[in-house]
Backbone bond lengths (Angstrom), bond angles and torsions (degrees), N, CA, C in turn:
res aa  C-N    CA-C-N  psi(-1)  N-CA   C-N-CA  omega(-1)  CA-C   N-CA-C  phi
1 M - - - 1.471 - - 1.526 109.55 -
2 P 1.352 117.88 131.88 1.464 120.06 -178.48 1.527 112.14 -59.72
3 D 1.303 115.40 144.30 1.457 121.65 178.79 1.531 109.15 -76.52
4 P 1.348 119.50 116.98 1.472 120.73 -178.71 1.520 113.06 -58.91
5 T 1.332 116.52 -36.49 1.465 119.27 179.45 1.516 111.13 -64.91
6 L 1.348 115.82 -40.73 1.464 120.41 179.46 1.526 110.52 -65.02
7 I 1.330 117.17 -39.80 1.466 121.17 177.70 1.530 110.36 -63.73
8 F 1.316 115.95 -42.04 1.466 120.36 178.78 1.524 110.86 -62.48
9 I 1.327 117.15 -44.53 1.464 121.49 179.40 1.527 110.50 -60.77
10 A 1.341 116.47 -43.42 1.464 120.70 179.88 1.525 110.52 -62.41
11 A 1.332 117.35 -43.24 1.466 120.94 179.91 1.523 111.24 -64.52
12 V 1.331 116.42 -40.41 1.465 120.77 178.53 1.521 110.80 -59.37
13 F 1.319 116.86 -45.14 1.466 119.75 -176.43 1.519 112.53 -76.39
14 A 1.335 118.11 -26.24 1.469 119.79 172.91 1.524 109.94 -64.21
15 L 1.328 116.65 -45.68 1.461 121.49 177.50 1.525 110.88 -64.08
16 A 1.327 116.59 -46.66 1.465 120.80 -178.25 1.528 111.06 -62.73
17 G 1.327 117.27 -39.94 1.462 120.63 178.25 1.516 112.30 -65.39
18 L 1.339 116.83 -39.49 1.465 120.94 177.78 1.523 110.85 -60.70
19 V 1.332 117.00 -46.70 1.462 121.20 179.63 1.522 110.66 -63.32
20 K 1.324 117.02 -41.66 1.465 120.63 -179.44 1.524 110.83 -63.80
21 G 1.322 116.70 -42.58 1.455 119.14 178.46 1.512 112.34 -63.96
22 L 1.319 116.37 -32.64 1.455 121.35 -176.39 1.522 112.49 -76.42
23 I 1.347 118.17 -48.11 1.468 120.22 -174.10 1.530 113.58 -117.25
24 G 1.350 117.73 -0.90 1.457 119.83 175.08 1.507 115.26 90.07
25 L 1.327 118.39 1.27 1.459 121.80 178.33 1.517 108.47 -159.11
26 G 1.335 115.93 175.13 1.457 120.00 175.52 1.508 114.98 116.70
27 L 1.347 118.37 -17.06 1.469 119.04 -176.65 1.525 111.97 -62.71
28 P 1.331 120.09 -54.07 1.475 117.99 -179.99 1.515 113.00 -66.47
29 T 1.338 116.59 -33.83 1.462 119.89 -178.38 1.522 110.89 -63.72
30 I 1.328 116.28 -50.19 1.458 120.91 -179.59 1.523 110.55 -67.07
31 A 1.331 116.20 -46.07 1.464 119.60 -176.37 1.521 111.72 -63.50
32 M 1.331 117.43 -47.50 1.462 119.87 -179.18 1.526 110.60 -65.04
33 G 1.330 116.94 -40.15 1.455 119.84 -179.24 1.514 113.06 -64.16
34 L 1.337 117.42 -45.19 1.459 121.02 -178.12 1.527 112.63 -74.99
35 L 1.314 116.58 -40.17 1.462 119.93 -177.53 1.524 112.32 -72.95
36 A 1.336 116.99 -23.72 1.462 119.93 -177.78 1.520 112.52 -61.53
37 G 1.333 116.89 -21.28 1.455 119.43 179.16 1.511 114.49 -78.88
38 V 1.343 116.95 -14.23 1.467 119.34 -176.09 1.525 113.52 -122.20
39 M 1.329 117.90 -4.88 1.473 120.09 -179.62 1.519 110.29 -157.71
40 P 1.341 118.54 162.37 1.467 121.27 177.16 1.529 110.92 -62.00
41 P 1.339 118.35 148.59 1.460 120.48 -177.39 1.524 114.09 -60.81
42 V 1.329 117.76 -33.30 1.464 119.24 178.94 1.529 110.33 -65.50
43 Q 1.325 117.84 -38.95 1.458 121.58 177.24 1.529 110.68 -67.14
44 A 1.332 116.61 -41.31 1.463 120.33 177.05 1.531 110.27 -61.44
45 A 1.331 116.73 -41.37 1.462 120.67 179.07 1.524 110.98 -64.63
46 A 1.329 117.43 -34.15 1.465 120.91 178.20 1.527 110.89 -65.30
47 I 1.348 117.32 -42.97 1.464 120.87 177.75 1.526 110.20 -66.06
48 L 1.315 116.42 -33.95 1.456 122.08 -177.69 1.529 112.54 -70.00
49 T 1.317 118.60 -27.53 1.464 121.81 -166.74 1.525 112.96 -56.18
50 L 1.331 118.57 -54.70 1.467 120.34 -175.37 1.533 112.06 -69.21
51 P 1.348 120.14 -48.49 1.471 118.32 176.58 1.525 112.80 -57.90
52 S 1.320 116.79 -40.05 1.452 120.46 179.50 1.524 110.79 -64.97
53 L 1.324 116.83 -44.01 1.462 120.34 -178.72 1.529 110.97 -63.41
54 V 1.326 117.09 -47.22 1.473 120.57 -177.04 1.525 111.05 -65.39
55 T 1.332 117.37 -47.00 1.466 119.61 -178.12 1.527 111.66 -67.94
56 N 1.331 117.20 -33.60 1.460 119.32 178.42 1.520 112.19 -72.80
57 L 1.335 117.12 -38.02 1.463 119.81 173.68 1.522 110.52 -61.20
58 W 1.318 116.38 -43.94 1.461 122.01 176.87 1.532 110.39 -57.00
59 Q 1.313 116.87 -48.76 1.460 121.58 179.86 1.528 110.93 -64.59
60 M 1.318 117.35 -40.36 1.458 121.98 -177.91 1.528 111.70 -65.56
61 L 1.334 116.99 -38.76 1.462 121.28 -174.95 1.520 113.80 -87.59
62 A 1.347 116.97 -11.69 1.472 120.89 -174.83 1.519 111.32 -85.61
63 G 1.333 116.51 65.07 1.461 120.33 179.55 1.518 110.43 171.54
64 P 1.342 116.82 165.27 1.475 120.34 -174.68 1.522 114.50 -91.59
65 A 1.331 118.61 -1.00 1.466 120.43 -168.35 1.526 114.14 -103.85
66 L 1.332 119.09 13.24 1.462 120.54 -173.27 1.523 112.46 -59.45
67 A 1.343 117.95 -44.56 1.466 120.20 -177.50 1.524 110.94 -62.03
68 V 1.323 116.89 -42.73 1.461 121.04 179.81 1.527 110.65 -66.08
69 V 1.317 116.02 -44.40 1.463 121.37 -179.27 1.527 110.43 -63.22
70 A 1.338 116.64 -45.68 1.468 120.81 -178.55 1.527 111.37 -64.05
71 H 1.321 117.16 -40.63 1.465 120.55 178.81 1.522 110.90 -62.84
72 R 1.314 115.81 -36.67 1.462 120.37 -177.41 1.524 112.48 -76.99
73 L 1.338 117.12 -26.68 1.462 120.59 -170.99 1.530 114.45 -113.39
74 W 1.318 119.21 8.75 1.471 119.81 -171.41 1.533 112.11 -60.42
75 S 1.332 117.69 -39.06 1.468 119.20 -178.15 1.519 111.08 -69.04
76 M 1.315 116.97 -34.70 1.459 120.99 176.21 1.524 110.44 -65.14
77 M 1.336 116.91 -41.45 1.471 120.84 -178.60 1.539 111.11 -66.06
78 L 1.322 116.38 -39.68 1.463 120.02 176.68 1.521 110.34 -62.32
79 A 1.327 117.01 -43.31 1.464 121.13 -179.84 1.523 111.90 -67.50
80 V 1.337 117.88 -33.12 1.468 121.27 175.18 1.529 110.16 -58.16
81 C 1.325 116.48 -46.31 1.468 120.64 179.82 1.526 110.98 -62.72
82 L 1.318 116.52 -48.16 1.461 119.86 -177.53 1.529 110.92 -64.12
83 G 1.328 117.26 -40.89 1.457 120.78 179.00 1.521 112.29 -65.58
84 T 1.332 116.44 -41.08 1.469 120.38 178.93 1.522 110.69 -63.52
85 W 1.306 116.87 -46.12 1.467 120.04 -177.97 1.528 111.60 -70.26
86 A 1.325 117.30 -28.65 1.465 119.96 175.48 1.529 111.57 -68.07
87 G 1.344 116.26 -20.91 1.461 120.44 -177.90 1.511 114.80 -99.64
88 I 1.328 117.94 19.00 1.468 120.70 178.38 1.530 109.51 -56.64
89 G 1.323 116.50 130.34 1.456 122.33 -179.82 1.519 114.41 100.45
90 L 1.342 117.60 -15.91 1.458 119.73 -178.08 1.531 112.08 -66.38
91 M 1.333 117.64 -33.25 1.456 120.34 -176.38 1.523 112.52 -69.52
92 T 1.307 117.08 -24.42 1.462 120.70 -179.46 1.523 112.51 -96.06
93 G 1.328 117.56 2.83 1.458 121.11 -179.73 1.521 112.31 -76.25
94 A 1.328 116.18 161.13 1.465 121.60 -176.87 1.520 112.74 -67.81
95 T 1.335 117.92 -22.43 1.465 121.05 -177.37 1.523 113.04 -98.50
96 A 1.341 118.16 11.39 1.465 120.97 -175.30 1.521 112.56 -59.22
97 R 1.350 117.50 -39.52 1.460 119.31 -176.20 1.520 112.10 -67.98
98 F 1.348 117.89 -27.87 1.453 119.66 177.46 1.532 110.60 -72.37
99 G 1.328 117.10 -31.39 1.456 120.48 173.14 1.515 110.96 -62.86
100 T 1.334 116.89 -37.96 1.456 121.03 176.91 1.521 111.02 -63.97
101 A 1.327 117.28 -41.04 1.466 121.03 179.23 1.526 111.03 -63.82
102 L 1.324 117.37 -43.45 1.459 120.64 178.85 1.517 111.14 -63.98
103 L 1.326 116.28 -37.50 1.455 120.78 175.95 1.523 110.16 -60.79
104 G 1.334 116.30 -42.66 1.457 120.37 178.48 1.517 112.54 -61.95
105 V 1.313 117.13 -42.33 1.471 121.21 178.93 1.535 110.33 -62.76
106 A 1.323 116.53 -42.39 1.460 119.87 178.90 1.528 110.99 -62.29
107 L 1.321 116.92 -40.59 1.463 120.74 177.83 1.523 111.71 -63.72
108 V 1.323 116.46 -41.94 1.470 120.83 179.54 1.525 110.59 -60.72
109 L 1.329 117.39 -46.28 1.458 121.15 -178.96 1.525 111.09 -63.27
110 Y 1.318 116.61 -42.28 1.463 119.80 179.81 1.525 111.10 -66.62
111 A 1.334 116.46 -44.55 1.462 120.05 -179.87 1.518 111.52 -63.75
112 A 1.331 117.18 -40.27 1.466 120.52 179.42 1.525 110.59 -62.61
113 S 1.324 116.68 -40.24 1.462 119.42 178.38 1.523 110.95 -64.17
114 G 1.330 116.72 -35.63 1.454 120.02 178.47 1.510 112.96 -70.25
115 L 1.317 116.91 -38.45 1.460 120.93 -178.92 1.524 112.25 -69.08
116 V 1.330 117.38 -27.05 1.469 119.81 177.00 1.533 111.10 -95.95
117 A 1.341 114.94 14.61 1.472 122.34 171.23 1.519 114.37 68.87
118 L 1.335 117.50 27.47 1.463 119.65 168.78 1.519 107.93 -78.60
119 R 1.309 117.54 121.58 1.455 120.81 -176.99 1.531 110.22 -105.48
120 F 1.324 115.93 126.85 1.459 121.56 175.48 1.531 107.94 -104.31
121 T 1.302 115.93 132.12 1.462 119.74 178.00 1.521 109.47 -129.14
122 V 1.321 114.69 146.26 1.457 121.94 177.12 1.524 107.75 -116.29
123 P 1.340 118.68 119.69 1.470 120.30 177.92 1.527 111.01 -59.87
124 R 1.300 115.69 143.36 1.461 120.98 -177.25 1.535 112.03 -56.11
125 K 1.328 117.19 -33.85 1.468 120.30 -176.52 1.532 112.39 -67.63
126 W 1.357 117.48 -19.57 1.454 120.47 -179.88 1.526 112.88 -89.01
127 E 1.310 117.90 -10.39 1.464 120.40 -175.83 1.539 113.63 -60.17
128 P 1.334 120.10 -41.33 1.477 118.59 179.48 1.524 113.64 -58.63
129 I 1.336 116.99 -28.64 1.464 120.96 179.11 1.523 111.39 -86.90
130 L 1.328 116.47 -46.51 1.459 120.67 -173.55 1.526 113.43 -75.94
131 S 1.318 118.38 -33.29 1.471 120.08 -175.66 1.530 112.80 -58.05
132 P 1.343 119.90 -48.40 1.468 118.52 178.07 1.525 113.02 -65.07
133 V 1.327 117.39 -35.59 1.467 120.48 179.73 1.530 110.10 -65.21
134 V 1.325 116.03 -47.99 1.468 120.64 178.74 1.527 110.24 -61.53
135 G 1.330 116.71 -41.52 1.460 120.28 179.69 1.519 112.38 -62.50
136 A 1.328 117.15 -43.55 1.467 120.43 -179.11 1.523 111.61 -65.34
137 I 1.336 117.21 -42.51 1.465 120.34 178.93 1.527 110.29 -65.41
138 T 1.329 116.68 -42.37 1.467 120.71 176.91 1.524 110.47 -59.04
139 G 1.327 116.21 -41.09 1.460 120.16 179.84 1.519 112.53 -62.87
140 L 1.315 117.58 -44.22 1.465 120.81 179.01 1.528 111.37 -63.29
141 I 1.332 116.91 -41.51 1.458 120.20 178.07 1.527 110.45 -66.60
142 T 1.318 116.81 -37.61 1.465 120.76 175.93 1.520 110.82 -60.12
143 A 1.321 116.76 -44.60 1.461 120.96 -179.34 1.523 111.75 -62.70
144 A 1.331 117.04 -33.08 1.464 121.09 -176.35 1.523 113.00 -84.13
145 T 1.355 117.26 -32.64 1.465 120.20 -170.26 1.518 114.67 -120.78
146 G 1.335 118.51 -17.97 1.464 121.20 -173.73 1.512 112.88 78.84
147 V 1.326 117.97 5.89 1.470 123.06 -178.61 1.527 108.29 -119.00
148 F 1.346 116.45 132.97 1.467 118.64 -170.75 1.527 112.44 -124.55
149 V 1.338 116.13 51.89 1.460 119.63 -177.88 1.529 114.15 -108.99
150 I 1.327 118.23 -22.45 1.468 121.66 -177.83 1.520 109.62 -118.04
151 P 1.334 118.63 132.53 1.470 128.03 -2.47 1.524 114.52 -90.90
152 A 1.341 118.10 16.13 1.464 120.87 -174.64 1.520 112.53 -60.43
153 V 1.341 117.33 -47.13 1.466 119.91 -175.21 1.527 112.12 -64.61
154 P 1.342 120.37 -49.83 1.468 118.66 176.68 1.531 112.98 -58.58
155 Y 1.322 116.23 -37.88 1.465 119.33 -179.19 1.524 110.93 -66.05
156 L 1.337 117.53 -46.83 1.461 120.12 -179.39 1.524 111.21 -63.35
157 Q 1.327 116.02 -34.76 1.455 119.59 178.20 1.531 111.04 -71.07
158 A 1.332 116.75 -30.19 1.462 121.11 -175.86 1.527 113.29 -80.28
159 I 1.327 118.30 -19.81 1.467 118.70 -175.95 1.524 112.40 -90.42
160 G 1.322 116.81 7.36 1.460 118.84 164.33 1.514 117.62 97.01
161 F 1.331 119.04 20.62 1.453 119.77 175.84 1.528 110.50 -70.94
162 E 1.333 116.84 142.73 1.458 121.38 172.71 1.522 109.43 -75.53
163 K 1.374 116.08 176.28 1.464 120.62 -172.30 1.528 112.24 -52.35
164 D 1.328 117.82 -57.17 1.467 120.47 -175.37 1.521 111.79 -71.40
165 E 1.343 117.26 -35.01 1.461 120.37 175.84 1.520 110.75 -64.03
166 L 1.333 116.43 -40.37 1.459 120.36 179.48 1.518 111.02 -62.44
167 V 1.331 116.47 -44.56 1.462 120.04 179.22 1.521 110.29 -61.88
168 Q 1.331 117.72 -40.52 1.470 120.82 179.36 1.530 111.07 -70.00
169 A 1.336 117.47 -37.69 1.459 120.30 176.56 1.524 111.03 -64.95
170 L 1.326 116.86 -39.29 1.463 120.40 175.26 1.517 110.66 -61.95
171 G 1.338 116.73 -40.58 1.461 120.11 177.89 1.515 112.23 -60.39
172 L 1.333 116.87 -42.49 1.463 121.10 177.57 1.525 110.62 -63.40
173 S 1.325 116.87 -48.42 1.463 120.89 -178.58 1.523 111.03 -60.83
174 F 1.313 117.08 -44.12 1.459 120.84 -177.43 1.527 112.03 -71.14
175 T 1.341 116.97 -32.76 1.465 119.73 176.85 1.522 110.51 -63.43
176 V 1.323 115.77 -48.29 1.464 120.34 179.30 1.524 110.41 -61.73
177 S 1.325 116.87 -42.85 1.465 120.54 179.81 1.529 111.43 -63.81
178 T 1.330 116.70 -38.70 1.470 120.56 179.11 1.514 111.24 -62.79
179 V 1.326 116.37 -45.60 1.468 120.42 179.85 1.531 110.54 -63.44
180 A 1.328 116.35 -44.09 1.469 119.67 179.25 1.519 111.02 -63.53
181 L 1.342 117.28 -41.79 1.463 120.67 179.01 1.518 111.64 -66.14
182 A 1.331 117.71 -34.96 1.464 121.17 178.97 1.525 111.03 -60.16
183 V 1.334 116.76 -35.88 1.460 120.52 176.60 1.522 110.09 -62.14
184 N 1.330 116.39 -45.39 1.470 120.36 178.91 1.523 111.30 -61.53
185 V 1.342 116.33 -45.33 1.466 120.49 -178.63 1.523 110.77 -61.13
186 A 1.333 116.28 -41.54 1.467 119.91 179.12 1.527 110.70 -63.47
187 I 1.324 117.03 -43.22 1.463 120.58 -179.44 1.526 111.17 -65.58
188 E 1.352 115.82 -35.29 1.468 120.54 -178.97 1.527 112.51 -83.76
189 G 1.342 117.38 3.81 1.458 121.00 174.36 1.509 115.24 79.76
190 G 1.341 118.06 22.89 1.458 120.47 -177.08 1.518 115.11 -85.59
191 L 1.332 118.49 -17.35 1.460 121.26 -178.03 1.527 109.52 -85.23
192 E 1.338 116.45 112.22 1.458 122.38 -177.66 1.519 109.90 -128.56
193 L 1.339 116.40 141.48 1.463 120.88 179.50 1.525 111.73 -61.76
194 S 1.325 117.22 -28.50 1.464 120.88 -178.72 1.530 112.45 -65.05
195 L 1.324 117.15 -14.92 1.462 121.00 -179.97 1.523 112.24 -88.40
196 G 1.340 117.45 3.00 1.465 121.56 -173.68 1.524 113.82 -56.16
197 R 1.346 117.39 -47.88 1.469 120.52 -178.94 1.521 111.22 -63.56
198 A 1.316 116.31 -41.01 1.460 120.29 179.90 1.529 111.08 -64.56
199 I 1.331 116.42 -40.26 1.465 120.62 -179.31 1.523 111.05 -65.96
200 V 1.337 117.06 -43.17 1.469 120.80 179.80 1.525 110.70 -64.39
201 S 1.327 117.18 -43.96 1.470 120.64 177.98 1.519 111.06 -62.17
202 A 1.334 115.70 -43.80 1.456 120.24 179.61 1.521 111.14 -61.38
203 L 1.327 116.82 -42.31 1.464 121.12 -179.62 1.529 110.94 -62.94
204 A 1.331 117.72 -47.17 1.465 120.99 -177.55 1.522 111.44 -62.10
205 L 1.312 116.99 -46.48 1.463 120.12 -177.14 1.524 112.08 -72.27
206 A 1.333 117.18 -34.28 1.466 119.94 177.39 1.523 110.84 -64.74
207 C 1.317 117.10 -41.82 1.469 120.86 179.35 1.523 111.14 -65.76
208 A 1.337 116.94 -42.14 1.463 120.42 178.27 1.529 110.73 -62.41
209 G 1.331 116.31 -45.77 1.461 119.74 178.65 1.513 112.21 -63.52
210 M 1.330 117.17 -39.52 1.458 120.24 -179.18 1.517 111.17 -66.17
211 W 1.325 117.73 -38.93 1.460 121.61 178.92 1.531 110.52 -60.37
212 I 1.313 116.68 -43.16 1.464 120.94 178.74 1.529 110.23 -65.77
213 G 1.340 116.94 -44.12 1.460 120.52 179.52 1.518 112.72 -62.11
214 Q 1.328 117.50 -40.21 1.469 120.87 178.43 1.521 111.42 -64.56
215 A 1.337 116.24 -39.34 1.462 119.95 178.63 1.526 111.17 -61.08
216 I 1.333 115.83 -37.71 1.471 119.72 177.41 1.529 110.34 -69.25
217 R 1.348 116.87 -41.90 1.471 120.22 -176.92 1.518 112.57 -63.80
218 R 1.335 117.98 -34.24 1.467 120.58 -179.02 1.521 112.39 -62.00
219 R 1.308 116.77 -22.17 1.462 121.27 -179.06 1.529 112.50 -94.66
220 M 1.332 116.67 4.86 1.460 120.77 -178.33 1.523 111.50 -90.92
221 S 1.315 115.89 145.77 1.458 121.07 168.75 1.525 108.89 -79.14
222 P 1.354 118.48 159.34 1.476 119.94 176.63 1.523 113.17 -55.40
223 V 1.343 117.53 -36.70 1.465 120.37 179.92 1.527 110.43 -66.31
224 A 1.334 116.24 -44.45 1.464 120.08 178.83 1.523 110.77 -65.09
225 F 1.334 116.62 -39.50 1.459 120.24 179.19 1.526 110.45 -60.90
226 R 1.345 116.65 -44.22 1.464 120.20 -179.85 1.533 110.59 -60.99
227 K 1.332 116.40 -41.98 1.453 120.53 -179.54 1.529 110.80 -63.95
228 W 1.329 117.31 -47.02 1.468 120.92 179.08 1.522 111.41 -66.58
229 F 1.330 116.56 -36.29 1.464 121.69 -179.95 1.528 110.17 -58.80
230 F 1.323 116.94 -51.28 1.464 120.20 -177.78 1.530 111.77 -74.41
231 A 1.328 117.61 -34.04 1.466 119.57 176.09 1.522 110.34 -63.49
232 G 1.338 115.87 -40.28 1.466 119.62 177.25 1.513 111.84 -63.56
233 L 1.332 116.24 -42.64 1.466 119.78 177.61 1.526 111.35 -62.30
234 L 1.336 116.57 -39.76 1.461 120.60 -179.92 1.523 110.71 -61.89
235 L 1.329 117.41 -46.15 1.460 120.90 -179.73 1.525 111.20 -65.55
236 L 1.340 116.30 -40.77 1.462 120.12 178.23 1.529 110.54 -62.82
237 G 1.329 115.98 -41.72 1.459 119.53 179.87 1.515 112.39 -65.29
238 L 1.325 117.30 -43.29 1.460 120.78 178.31 1.526 110.46 -61.45
239 Y 1.317 115.70 -40.56 1.460 119.21 -179.77 1.530 111.02 -65.31
240 L 1.325 116.68 -46.06 1.471 120.00 179.91 1.522 111.27 -62.28
241 A 1.329 116.75 -41.19 1.462 120.11 179.41 1.521 110.55 -62.23
242 A 1.349 116.90 -36.19 1.461 120.91 -179.50 1.523 111.97 -71.84
243 V 1.333 117.04 -47.96 1.467 119.08 -175.83 1.515 112.31 -74.40
244 G 1.331 117.45 -20.48 1.466 120.08 -178.72 1.498 114.29 -99.11
245 G 1.341 117.66 3.39 1.459 120.22 -176.17 1.506 113.19 -76.34
246 P 1.329 116.67 -179.55 1.451 121.92 -174.74 1.527 114.26 -65.30
247 T 1.360 116.85 -17.99 1.463 118.76 178.63 1.518 112.24 -92.57
248 A 1.339 117.12 -1.10 1.458 120.40 -179.81 1.505 110.78 -67.03
249 P 1.348 118.17 150.93 1.451 120.60 179.23 1.511 111.35 -67.19
250 P 1.309 119.56 148.26 1.467 121.79 178.76 1.505 110.69 -59.25
251 Q 1.331 115.77 144.46 1.457 120.43 179.49 1.520 109.29 -108.39
């Protein structure tokens, strides 16, 4: 008889992969949010590690701008790692779910500003200062919640990347964050051989969903992509705020 938990995990990652392929992010947000109701967050992060790494590498390499993006963001990526490792233990703390709720609220506010066409821009001359700061804050939030979108996503969008460059920059940022988070999960004892079947199922369904989402995105205009991008962030933020609020089940 099929394992209901395994079926649920596969469905979660199929949905998360579809969203990621469509707007370039959302896999860890959806997966951590949905899985948190049926397992501890450290275990959910362990299942997330391989699907997240593979799909983010795929996203990072699927474009011609990787060298330019990496040169521009290297200090931010270094700070992401240092911030994540400085936050070891935050995910297992009693207040972790409230960090998730605050993350959701921040996403909602950012997405709402995007949907009403408020544009934030960061002058190129400020990037050497802001990139490490944004990276370190993103790393700490990653360590606490397993989600690595704030403030990285608003910052990458504000420094002027075009549609495909932005998606590739997100892939680079998320790949680095996944690797850094995997170190934390291993130290906190979340990587277990018993999770092997769940990880393989999650990887297969996430890749299938991402392939479908990418096919849809290629047919989008930049205006439509921007609308879906912020709408997706808004829904993700509302979901995180709901699952991380004071009525959420203990983790």
